[in-house]
C-alpha positions as CSV (number, residue, x, y, z in Angstrom):
1,M,-0.1,-0.2,0.2
2,P,1.5,3.2,-1.2
3,T,1.7,6.3,2.1
4,F,0.7,9.6,1.4
5,D,0.1,12.4,3.9
6,V,-2.0,15.3,4.2
7,W,-1.1,18.4,2.2
8,D,0.8,15.9,-0.4
9,I,-0.5,16.4,-4.2
10,V,-1.2,13.6,-6.3
11,K,-1.9,12.3,-9.9
12,L,-5.3,9.9,-9.8
13,P,-8.2,9.3,-11.8
14,F,-10.9,12.1,-10.4
15,P,-14.1,11.7,-10.7
16,Y,-16.9,14.0,-12.5
17,T,-19.7,15.0,-11.0
18,D,-22.2,15.5,-14.2
19,R,-20.9,12.4,-16.4
20,P,-19.6,8.7,-15.2
21,T,-16.1,9.0,-16.4
22,R,-12.6,9.6,-14.6
23,Q,-9.8,11.8,-15.8
24,R,-6.7,11.7,-14.1
25,R,-5.4,14.9,-12.8
26,P,-3.8,16.4,-9.9
27,A,-5.4,16.3,-6.3
28,L,-4.3,17.4,-2.9
29,V,-4.7,15.1,-0.3
30,I,-6.5,16.5,2.9
31,A,-7.2,13.3,5.3
32,A,-5.0,9.9,5.2
33,G,-3.9,8.5,8.3
34,D,-6.0,6.7,9.7
35,L,-8.4,6.4,6.7
36,L,-5.7,5.4,4.8
37,E,-4.5,2.6,7.0
38,S,-8.1,1.2,7.8
39,H,-9.6,1.6,4.7
40,G,-7.0,2.5,2.0
41,L,-8.7,5.8,1.2
42,L,-7.8,9.3,0.7
43,W,-9.9,12.4,0.8
44,V,-8.9,14.7,-2.1
45,L,-9.6,18.1,-3.6
46,M,-9.3,18.5,-7.2
47,I,-6.3,20.6,-8.4
48,T,-7.5,22.2,-11.7
49,S,-5.4,25.2,-14.3
50,A,-6.0,28.7,-12.9
51,E,-7.1,29.5,-16.8
52,N,-10.5,27.8,-16.0
53,R,-13.4,30.3,-14.8
54,A,-12.6,30.9,-11.0
55,W,-14.8,29.6,-8.0
56,P,-15.1,31.8,-4.8
57,S,-13.2,29.3,-2.8
58,D,-10.3,28.1,-5.3
59,V,-6.7,28.7,-3.4
60,A,-3.7,29.6,-6.1
61,V,-1.0,27.3,-5.4
62,S,2.3,29.5,-5.1
63,D,5.1,27.2,-6.0
64,L,4.6,25.1,-9.2
65,R,8.0,23.5,-8.5
66,V,7.5,22.5,-4.8
67,A,3.9,21.6,-5.9
68,G,5.0,19.1,-9.1
69,L,2.8,20.8,-11.4
70,P,3.6,21.9,-14.8
71,A,1.1,25.0,-15.0
72,A,-0.7,27.8,-12.9
73,S,-3.3,25.7,-10.6
74,V,-6.0,26.5,-8.0
75,V,-7.0,23.9,-5.5
76,R,-10.8,24.0,-5.7
77,T,-11.8,23.7,-2.3
78,A,-15.4,22.6,-3.1
79,K,-14.6,19.8,-4.8
80,I,-13.7,17.0,-2.9
81,A,-13.7,13.2,-3.5
82,V,-12.4,9.9,-2.1
83,I,-10.2,7.9,-3.8
84,D,-8.7,4.5,-3.5
85,A,-5.1,5.3,-2.7
86,R,-3.9,2.5,-4.8
87,D,-4.9,4.2,-7.8
88,A,-2.9,7.7,-6.5
89,E,1.2,9.0,-7.4
90,R,2.6,11.2,-5.6
91,L,3.9,14.7,-7.4
92,G,4.8,17.4,-4.8
93,V,3.4,19.1,-1.9
94,L,1.4,22.3,-1.1
95,P,3.3,24.9,-0.6
96,M,3.4,26.2,3.3
97,Q,1.9,29.4,2.2
98,D,-1.0,28.0,0.7
99,R,-2.3,25.8,3.4
100,T,-3.6,28.0,5.6
101,A,-6.5,29.5,2.7
102,V,-7.0,26.1,1.8
103,S,-7.5,25.3,5.8
104,D,-9.9,28.1,5.9
105,A,-11.8,27.5,2.9
106,L,-12.5,23.8,4.3
107,A,-13.3,24.9,7.8
108,R,-16.0,26.9,6.3
109,H,-17.5,24.4,3.9
110,L,-17.5,22.0,6.8
111,S,-18.4,23.9,9.9
112,P,-22.1,23.3,9.8
113,A,-21.3,19.4,9.6
114,M,-18.7,20.3,12.5
115,D,-21.7,21.4,14.8
116,A,-23.2,18.5,16.6
117,T,-25.5,21.0,18.4
118,R,-27.1,22.3,15.3
119,P,-30.6,20.9,14.6
């Protein structure tokens, strides 16, 4: 079983939401650890070209060399997937200076689910 860490950038078959196909593309690992060890799964966020129409919660990747990406890219924090880790190949790592913005966006997206007192 390959090993991955949170903040790794990997290449894998990312599912489309609007059609039953997958395309090999980069993605950001946001959950590994126990999820990987117990189930062989990764939670990942889509990475796409910065040339595509921007979404409000996109986060630009500031250092392409460190990230292992060939062109200007953004982490699309609104697009999450669960992927079999055996299908992933490590490309690089998200630069330190980009991590807070990704964490903040994820916190905004997930905060309603994290509030157990919410009706």
